[in-house]
C-alpha positions as CSV (number, residue, x, y, z in Angstrom):
1,M,0.0,0.0,0.0
2,E,2.8,2.4,0.8
3,V,4.2,1.9,-2.7
4,Q,0.8,2.7,-4.3
5,L,0.5,5.9,-2.2
6,A,4.0,6.9,-3.0
7,M,3.5,6.7,-6.7
8,P,0.5,9.0,-6.8
9,E,2.3,11.4,-4.5
10,K,5.2,11.5,-7.0
11,I,2.9,12.0,-9.9
12,L,1.0,14.7,-8.0
13,T,4.2,16.5,-6.9
14,T,5.5,16.3,-10.5
15,L,2.3,17.7,-11.9
16,L,2.3,20.4,-9.3
17,L,5.9,21.4,-10.2
18,I,5.0,21.5,-13.9
19,I,2.0,23.7,-13.2
20,I,4.0,26.0,-10.9
21,S,6.9,26.2,-13.5
22,G,4.3,27.0,-16.2
23,C,2.8,29.8,-14.1
24,F,6.3,31.3,-13.4
25,F,7.1,31.1,-17.1
26,V,3.8,32.8,-18.1
27,L,4.4,35.4,-15.3
28,N,7.9,36.0,-16.5
29,L,6.7,36.5,-20.1
30,F,4.1,39.0,-18.8
31,V,6.7,41.0,-16.7
32,V,9.2,41.1,-19.5
33,S,6.5,42.2,-22.0
34,N,5.4,45.0,-19.6
35,L,9.0,46.1,-19.0
36,K,9.6,46.3,-22.8
37,E,6.4,48.3,-23.2
38,Q,7.3,50.7,-20.3
39,S,10.8,51.1,-21.7
40,Y,9.4,52.0,-25.1
41,T,7.0,54.4,-23.6
42,M,9.7,56.0,-21.4
43,T,12.1,56.5,-24.3
44,H,9.5,57.9,-26.6
45,Q,7.9,60.5,-24.3
46,K,8.9,64.0,-23.6
47,F,10.4,64.1,-20.2
48,P,9.8,67.1,-17.9
49,L,13.5,67.7,-17.8
50,D,13.4,68.6,-21.5
51,S,10.9,71.4,-20.9
52,M,12.7,72.3,-17.7
53,S,15.9,72.7,-19.6
54,A,14.1,74.9,-22.2
55,E,12.6,77.0,-19.4
56,L,16.0,77.4,-17.7
57,E,17.5,78.5,-21.0
58,K,14.8,81.2,-21.4
59,V,15.4,82.5,-17.9
60,A,19.2,82.6,-18.5
61,I,18.7,84.5,-21.8
62,K,16.3,86.9,-20.0
63,R,18.8,87.6,-17.3
64,F,21.5,88.2,-19.9
65,R,19.2,90.8,-21.5
66,D,18.5,92.3,-18.1
67,L,22.2,92.6,-17.3
68,T,23.2,94.1,-20.6
69,L,20.3,96.6,-21.2
70,I,21.9,97.6,-24.5
71,L,20.6,94.8,-26.6
72,P,17.5,95.6,-28.7
73,E,14.5,93.4,-28.2
74,K,14.6,92.4,-31.8
75,C,18.1,90.9,-31.4
76,A,17.7,87.1,-31.3
77,I,19.8,85.4,-28.7
78,Y,20.6,81.7,-28.6
79,R,23.3,79.3,-27.6
80,R,24.9,76.4,-29.5
81,I,27.7,74.0,-29.0
82,E,30.4,74.4,-31.6
83,D,33.4,72.0,-31.5
84,R,32.8,71.3,-27.8
85,V,32.6,75.0,-27.0
86,M,29.4,76.8,-25.9
87,V,28.8,79.8,-28.1
88,L,26.3,82.6,-27.4
89,Y,24.9,84.0,-30.7
90,L,23.5,87.5,-31.0
91,D,21.6,87.6,-34.3
92,F,20.9,91.1,-35.6
93,L,18.8,90.0,-38.6
94,A,15.7,91.9,-37.4
95,C,17.8,95.0,-36.4
96,P,21.0,95.2,-38.5
97,Q,21.3,99.0,-38.0
98,E,22.0,98.3,-34.3
99,L,24.9,95.9,-34.9
100,S,27.8,98.3,-35.1
101,T,26.7,100.2,-32.0
102,I,26.3,97.0,-30.0
103,M,29.7,95.6,-31.2
104,K,31.4,98.6,-29.7
105,H,30.0,97.6,-26.3
106,Y,31.1,94.0,-26.5
107,G,32.9,94.3,-23.1
108,T,29.5,94.6,-21.3
109,L,28.2,91.6,-23.2
110,T,31.2,89.5,-22.4
111,V,31.1,90.4,-18.7
112,A,27.4,89.6,-18.5
113,S,27.8,86.3,-20.3
114,H,30.8,85.3,-18.1
115,K,28.9,86.3,-14.9
116,L,26.0,84.0,-15.9
117,G,28.2,81.2,-17.2
118,L,26.4,81.2,-20.5
119,A,29.2,80.7,-23.1
120,D,32.9,80.5,-23.9
121,S,32.5,82.6,-27.0
122,L,30.3,85.4,-28.2
123,V,29.2,85.7,-31.9
124,F,27.7,88.7,-33.6
125,S,25.7,87.7,-36.7
126,I,23.1,88.7,-39.3
127,S,21.3,85.4,-39.9
128,N,24.0,82.9,-40.9
129,H,26.6,85.5,-41.7
130,I,29.1,86.0,-38.8
131,V,30.2,89.6,-38.5
132,G,32.3,89.3,-35.4
133,W,33.2,87.2,-32.4
134,T,35.1,87.2,-29.2
135,N,36.4,84.4,-26.9
136,L,35.4,84.8,-23.3
137,T,37.9,82.3,-21.9
138,K,41.6,82.0,-22.2
139,N,42.9,79.2,-24.4
140,N,45.2,76.9,-22.5
């Protein structure tokens, strides 16, 4: 009798292990599937840091304008990385008549840019045409 009881116990235990293993396999597939979906969603959504960074850029440019006071409102200001150097562009496309006057006061602009840590170089331009530039840091 013991042998007969042992046999069904083994079969029952084996079946139970197969069922449990199958459940873990299905659960694992479900978890991996959800992780892949979450990963895709996370990499294809706009993070708040992107908009925060854009807002910080706007605030920094506004502070630069406030510090300099000589830049016309129509002068476009933006930053770009050129050859691993941050460059602050002052684009006078909308107010080219102001360019020569402003270029005479480049010292004020460089001091303000340096104080705010905005750039390593300052470029004066009219659209894509560079009219002048200055480096704000010493080359080592």
